[in-house]
C-alpha positions in Angstrom: -7.1 2.1 44.1 -6.0 5.3 45.8 -4.3 7.5 44.7 -2.8 10.8 46.1 -1.7 13.5 44.0 -0.2 17.4 44.9 -1.4 20.1 43.5 -0.5 23.9 42.1 -2.4 26.2 41.0 -3.0 30.3 40.8 -6.8 30.1 41.5 -6.9 34.0 40.8 -9.7 32.9 37.7 -11.6 30.1 39.8 -13.9 31.2 42.2 -12.5 28.7 44.7 -11.5 25.3 44.9 -15.3 23.6 45.4 -17.8 22.7 42.1 -19.8 25.6 41.9 -22.6 25.8 39.0 -21.8 28.1 35.7 -18.7 29.3 37.7 -15.1 27.8 37.4 -13.8 26.1 39.6 -10.3 23.9 40.5 -12.1 20.7 41.9 -14.2 20.6 38.4 -10.9 21.2 36.0 -9.0 18.4 37.7 -12.1 15.8 37.3 -12.6 16.8 33.7 -8.7 16.4 33.1 -9.0 12.5 35.3 -12.1 11.7 32.9 -10.1 12.3 30.1 -7.6 9.7 30.9 -10.0 7.1 32.9 -13.1 7.4 31.2 -14.1 7.5 35.0 -16.6 10.3 36.4 -14.4 10.5 39.5 -14.9 12.8 42.6 -11.9 14.1 44.6 -11.3 15.3 48.1 -8.8 18.0 49.2 -7.0 18.6 52.1 -8.3 22.1 52.4 -11.4 24.1 50.2 -9.4 27.1 48.9 -11.7 30.3 48.3 -11.9 32.1 45.1 -8.5 33.8 44.3 -6.4 32.0 46.8 -3.7 30.1 45.3 -1.9 26.7 46.4 2.0 25.0 45.8 1.2 22.5 48.8 -2.0 20.9 48.0 -3.1 17.3 48.2 -6.1 15.5 46.5 -7.2 12.0 47.1 -9.1 10.0 44.9 -10.7 6.4 43.7 -9.4 4.6 40.2 -9.8 1.9 38.7 -7.5 2.9 36.0 -3.7 1.8 36.9 -1.2 3.3 34.8 2.6 4.7 35.7 2.7 7.5 37.5 4.8 9.6 34.6 1.6 9.0 33.2 -0.5 9.8 35.2 1.4 13.6 35.9 1.8 13.4 32.0 -1.7 12.8 31.2 -3.1 15.2 34.0 -1.0 18.2 33.0 -1.7 18.0 29.4 -5.1 18.3 30.2 -5.2 20.8 32.6 -5.3 24.6 32.9 -1.7 25.7 32.4 -2.8 27.9 35.6 -3.5 24.2 37.1 -0.5 21.7 37.3 0.1 18.0 39.0 3.5 18.3 41.1 3.7 14.8 42.0 1.6 11.0 42.3 1.1 8.5 45.7 -0.5 5.3 45.7 -2.2 5.5 49.5 -4.1 2.9 51.2 -7.6 2.8 52.2 -7.2 4.2 55.1 -5.5 8.3 53.3 -8.1 10.8 53.2 -6.3 13.6 51.3 -8.8 16.2 54.5 -9.5 13.9 58.0 -5.7 12.3 57.7 -3.9 16.0 57.6 -2.8 17.2 61.5 -2.2 20.1 60.2 -2.0 22.9 57.2 0.2 25.9 57.0 -0.7 28.8 54.7 1.5 31.8 54.0 0.3 35.0 53.1 2.5 37.7 50.9 2.2 41.6 51.3 4.0 43.5 48.9 4.7 46.3 51.5 5.5 49.6 48.8 3.7 52.7 47.5 3.9 51.9 43.8 1.9 48.7 43.1 3.5 45.8 41.4 2.6 44.6 37.6 3.6 41.6 38.3 2.7 40.2 40.8 -1.2 42.1 40.8 -3.0 39.1 41.5 -0.6 37.2 43.7 0.3 39.4 46.5 -1.7 41.8 48.8 -0.4 45.5 47.7 -0.4 47.7 51.1 1.0 51.3 49.8 1.4 52.5 53.7 4.0 51.4 55.4 3.6 48.7 58.0 5.6 48.5 61.3 6.7 44.4 61.3 7.7 44.5 64.4 4.2 45.2 66.2 3.0 42.5 63.6 4.9 40.3 66.0 4.2 41.3 68.7 0.9 40.4 68.2 0.8 37.1 66.5 2.8 35.8 69.8 -0.6 36.3 71.6 -2.3 34.0 69.0 0.0 31.0 69.7 -1.2 28.3 71.2 -4.6 27.2 71.3 -7.9 29.4 71.5 -11.4 30.2 71.2 -11.7 32.2 68.0 -15.4 32.7 67.5 -14.7 36.2 67.6 -13.4 35.9 64.0 -15.4 33.0 63.3 -17.6 34.1 60.0 -21.4 33.7 60.2 -21.2 31.4 57.0 -18.4 28.9 58.8 -19.4 25.5 58.5 -17.6 24.4 61.5 -19.4 23.5 64.9 -16.0 24.0 67.3 -14.0 27.8 66.8 -11.4 26.2 68.8 -8.2 26.1 66.9 -4.5 25.5 67.8 -1.3 27.7 66.0 1.7 25.6 66.0 3.5 28.9 64.2 3.0 32.7 63.5 5.8 34.4 62.0 6.5 37.3 60.2 9.3 38.3 57.7 10.4 40.8 55.5 12.1 40.4 52.6 12.1 44.3 50.7 9.1 45.6 49.8 7.1 42.0 50.6 6.2 40.8 53.6 5.6 37.5 54.2 3.0 36.0 57.3 3.7 32.1 57.9 1.1 30.9 59.6 0.5 26.4 61.2 -2.4 25.2 61.9 -4.1 21.6 63.6 -7.1 23.4 60.9 -8.4 26.7 60.0 -11.8 28.1 59.9 -13.3 29.8 56.5 -11.5 32.7 56.3 -9.7 32.3 59.8 -6.3 33.0 58.1 -7.1 36.4 55.9 -9.0 37.3 59.2 -5.7 37.0 61.5 -4.3 38.8 58.5 -6.7 41.5 58.6 -5.6 42.0 62.2 -2.6 42.2 62.0 -2.8 45.0 59.2 -4.9 46.8 61.3 -2.2 46.9 64.4 1.1 47.3 61.1 -0.7 50.9 60.4 -1.0 51.9 63.7 -5.1 51.9 63.5 -4.8 49.6 66.6 -2.6 49.0 69.7 -1.3 45.9 69.7 -3.3 44.9 73.7 -6.5 44.7 70.7 -5.3 41.1 69.5 -5.8 40.2 73.3 -9.1 41.6 73.4 -10.3 39.6 70.8 -8.9 36.2 71.2 -11.0 36.7 75.4 -14.4 37.7 74.2 -17.0 35.0 73.3 -18.2 36.5 70.6 -17.9 37.7 67.0 -15.7 40.9 66.8 -17.6 42.8 63.7 -14.2 45.6 63.3 -12.4 42.8 61.9 -12.1 43.4 58.2 -10.7 40.1 55.9 -7.9 40.5 54.0 -7.8 40.5 50.2 -7.4 36.8 48.4 -4.7 37.6 46.7 -1.9 37.5 49.0 -3.0 34.3 50.6 -1.0 30.3 49.1 -2.0 27.2 51.0 1.9 25.5 51.3 2.4 22.4 53.0 -0.4 20.0 54.5 1.0 17.4 57.2 0.3 13.7 57.6 1.3 11.0 60.1 4.4 9.3 58.3 3.4 5.9 58.3 1.3 7.8 54.4 4.9 8.7 52.6 2.9 12.3 51.5 5.9 14.5 49.8 7.0 17.7 51.6 8.5 20.7 50.4 8.5 24.3 50.0 11.1 27.0 50.2 10.1 30.3 51.2 12.3 31.4 48.3 10.1 30.4 46.7 8.8 34.0 45.1 12.3 35.5 45.2 
């Protein structure tokens, strides 16, 4: 039997999604919780392998098990055995053809910036604090040039394992809510550190360090740009993964979640 779970987590104290020797990871905690219920050693697969410090509201995982329990028992059992910063939000029985990563046709991230001179003590690990005033209008104009299909080799990390650097961005919006700036980006898939590199570009433009036209040059050249800064992981959230409707995978997210 193949199951899919919706997972939410605070990535602050973890070294990313992927299991690593002697380092805390989201994957290890979930696999331990599954073992405590099923007594089966199970490998789980996720929609997106988030980095150290990155959070998720809409992560999706799948695994195969011989244990047959009611949905409520799965959710309550998992959440009882998981630490408080990881929780299972929903469960879905899926066909053998479903794969949390390879069945997805798009992913959506949000990056949250706290744009205020005074830092927030409540959200210190949940947002990126930028103390200088950002011009969101310049950032919006620059972001518009990234929408569509482009070769993102200029922002590809040297340790990125993807063979192709071509990606299609469906939406990239920037909205201010008081001191909070939310960058919302949806694409077919993302290169390693791609969202954080895009945010780094937009921060340089929003601060006035770089011009809007700089972003055109970034996506027109066919080599790595060493002047791009990777933004902090703190403000990044995987919020939604999109699948063909035939799998009936739940979709939910409200931008007002944080306010």
